[in-house]
Structures are given as structure tokens and as C-alpha cells.
C-alpha positions in Angstrom: 118.9 129.8 115.4 115.8 128.7 117.6 115.2 125.4 118.8 112.1 123.9 116.6 109.2 122.2 118.5 107.2 119.4 116.9 103.5 119.0 117.2 103.8 116.2 119.6 106.2 117.9 122.3 104.9 118.0 125.5 104.9 121.9 124.9 101.6 121.5 122.5 99.8 119.5 125.4 99.3 122.5 128.0 96.4 123.6 129.5 95.2 127.0 129.2 95.4 127.7 133.2 99.0 126.7 132.8 100.1 128.7 129.7 98.0 131.8 132.0 100.1 131.0 134.7 103.0 131.3 132.8 102.3 134.2 130.9 101.4 136.0 134.1 104.5 135.0 135.8 107.4 135.6 132.9 106.6 139.5 132.1 105.2 139.9 135.4 101.7 140.7 134.2 98.0 140.2 135.7 95.7 138.6 132.9 92.5 136.7 134.0 91.9 135.1 130.6 94.7 133.8 127.7 92.5 135.7 125.3 93.5 139.3 126.5 96.8 138.3 124.6 95.4 138.5 121.6 96.7 141.9 120.9 99.9 140.7 120.3 101.5 143.2 122.8 102.0 140.3 125.2 103.7 138.0 122.4 106.4 140.8 122.1 107.0 141.3 125.8 107.5 137.3 125.9 110.2 137.5 123.2 111.8 140.2 124.5 111.8 138.3 127.8 113.6 135.4 126.3 116.0 137.9 123.5 116.1 141.0 125.5 116.8 144.0 123.2 115.5 142.4 120.2 112.0 143.5 120.0 111.4 147.2 119.2 109.1 147.9 122.2 109.0 151.6 120.8 106.5 150.2 118.0 104.4 148.0 120.3 100.7 149.1 121.1 99.9 147.8 124.2 96.3 150.0 124.2 95.5 148.0 120.8 91.7 147.6 120.4 91.0 147.8 116.9 92.3 144.9 114.5 94.3 147.3 112.2 96.3 148.2 115.5 96.6 144.5 116.4 98.1 144.0 113.2 100.6 146.3 113.6 101.9 144.8 117.1 102.0 141.3 115.2 104.5 142.7 112.4 106.9 143.8 115.0 106.4 140.3 116.2 107.4 138.9 112.7 110.1 141.1 112.7 111.2 139.3 115.7 111.1 136.0 114.1 112.6 136.7 111.0 115.9 138.1 112.8 116.0 134.8 115.0 115.2 132.6 111.8 112.2 131.3 112.9 110.1 130.1 110.0 106.8 127.8 110.0 108.3 124.1 111.0 107.1 123.1 106.6 108.8 120.0 106.9 106.6 119.2 109.8 103.1 119.8 107.9 104.5 117.8 104.9 105.1 114.8 107.4 101.6 115.1 109.3 99.9 115.3 105.9 101.7 112.0 104.9 100.8 110.5 108.3 97.0 111.2 108.0 97.3 109.9 104.5 99.0 107.0 105.6 96.4 106.5 108.7 93.5 106.9 106.3 94.7 104.4 103.7 95.1 101.9 106.4 91.8 102.5 108.0 90.2 102.1 105.0 91.8 98.6 104.4 90.6 97.7 107.6 87.5 98.8 107.1 87.0 96.5 104.0 88.1 93.9 106.0 85.4 94.2 108.6 82.6 94.3 106.0 84.1 91.6 104.0 84.1 89.9 107.8 80.2 90.2 107.9 79.5 88.4 105.0 76.7 85.8 106.1 78.5 82.9 104.1 81.8 83.3 105.9 81.1 85.3 109.1 80.7 82.0 111.6 83.8 80.4 110.4 86.6 80.1 112.7 89.4 82.4 110.6 86.8 85.4 110.7 86.5 85.0 114.4 90.3 85.4 114.8 90.3 87.9 112.2 87.6 90.3 114.4 89.3 89.4 117.4 92.5 91.2 116.2 90.1 93.7 114.8 88.3 94.7 117.7 90.9 94.0 120.3 91.2 97.4 122.6 94.8 97.5 123.4 98.2 96.6 121.7 98.4 93.4 123.8 100.3 90.6 122.1 98.2 87.9 123.6 95.5 88.8 121.1 97.5 87.9 118.2 98.3 84.4 120.2 95.1 83.5 120.9 93.6 84.2 117.5 96.3 82.0 116.0 95.5 79.1 118.4 92.1 79.6 117.2 92.9 79.1 113.6 95.0 76.0 114.8 92.4 74.0 116.5 90.2 74.7 113.9 92.9 73.1 111.3 93.5 70.1 113.6 89.5 69.3 114.4 89.4 69.8 110.2 92.3 66.8 109.7 91.3 64.1 112.4 88.6 62.6 110.4 91.3 62.2 107.5 93.6 60.9 109.7 91.3 58.6 111.1 90.1 57.0 107.5 93.7 57.2 106.2 94.6 54.8 109.0 91.3 52.5 108.5 92.1 52.6 104.8 95.8 51.3 105.1 94.8 48.5 108.1 92.0 46.9 105.4 94.8 47.3 102.6 97.1 45.4 105.1 94.9 43.1 106.0 93.7 42.4 102.2 97.7 42.1 101.4 98.2 39.4 104.1 94.9 37.7 103.0 96.5 37.1 99.4 99.7 36.1 100.7 97.8 33.4 102.8 95.5 32.0 99.9 98.5 32.0 97.6 100.5 30.1 100.0 97.5 27.3 100.5 96.8 27.1 96.5 100.8 26.4 96.5 100.6 23.7 99.1 97.4 22.2 97.7 99.2 21.8 93.9 102.1 20.5 95.8 100.2 17.6 96.9 98.6 16.9 93.5 99.9 14.0 91.5 101.4 14.7 88.3 98.3 13.3 86.5 96.2 15.8 88.4 98.5 18.6 87.9 98.2 18.1 84.1 94.4 18.0 84.5 94.4 21.0 86.1 96.5 22.9 83.6 94.4 21.5 80.6 91.4 22.8 82.4 92.8 26.2 82.4 93.8 26.6 78.7 90.5 25.1 77.6 88.2 27.6 79.5 89.6 30.2 77.4 91.9 32.0 80.0 94.4 34.4 78.8 96.8 32.7 81.5 99.7 30.7 79.5 100.7 27.6 81.2 104.3 25.9 80.8 
């Protein structure tokens, strides 16, 4: 069973000159261009070098110039692939198709976010600026995300500061009013205690006659 090579394997990223050099050195040929191997005869020679005796070399036309002659050479090559059980890597194609669909899906989502961030109503906000910082980052530097988070956190602190100050001032005013009420009550109680019994009765009578809802005992 032949070893399968994926599309991301290093063998898929070899230059033309390197391929030509390898072709010439393996079956000891003297090709000047890679295109000269298009007849299929060179492919058959390469397979025979890797798997000696498996290629029916007597069926290979080394002088093929017409398309039908080249096709015959490729039929010989296909027979070799069938014997070695080398089939087209289908699972790989499905995997690549799925990856491309996933890539296109997330790219579309990012594009939608970019369009939204360009709306005049929100484009100047700190949150949008943080999102753009991540969208337009040129590398996978983790500090970009940290910087964006810091921008949002700073904006939240600035927005909350006036509220905190107002709350503190309101609390101080409330405490002051409570202390004032307590002092007034203490003063009133002291004043009432200093009155004579007749004056206390007179004060109570005035409150009752004024129509107040207070009930005195």
C-alpha cells in the first residue's frame, strides 16, 4: 500500500527547478523543461525506478508526440497505480471542501462585523475601536486581544466614575440630613422638658386645635 501524501505535505510545495533536477537524476535523463515529461513516458520510468518490474515498459511509447499516443502511456501508468492500490486521496478532497466552506463562512461573518463597525452611529465608540483592532491585526499576537480588552475596561471605568462620585455626594447629604434631624429632635426634647406643666398643656392644646392629625396623650 503506497503512502498517501496530503496537500499540505512538503512535497506539494516544491519548485519547478527542484522537480526537474530530481527527474533528471532519478532515471538519469537530460530534460531541459518540466513540460517535456508530459508524454507520460517519464512518469512510467519514475514508477519503474521506485517499483522495479511493475511497469510494462515494452508498452511505453518514448517517442509519443500525438495525444492518443500520450494517452496510451498514461493508461500504462494507470495500470501501475491500480496494482499498487493508489487511488485518488477522495477523503482528502472532502476534507478540503469542508475546510473551504468553513473558511468562507467565517470570512463572511467577519465581513458583516466589519460593515456593522463602519456605521456612523457607532463607529467612534471605544468598543468598535477595540473590535477593529482585533479585526485588522496582521499577526496572531495575543497582546492585541489584551490591548482591546484594556480599551473596553478603561472606557467602562470612565463611564462609571461620575456615577460613583454622585452616589458618594448623595450619601453625604443624606447622612447630614439625618444628623440634622437628630439634633433638632434633641433640641425639641430639651425645650419641652424645660417647660412647666402648664406650658406643656398649653402647647398640646394648640396642636389639637390647629386641626393636626397628631394625637397627643
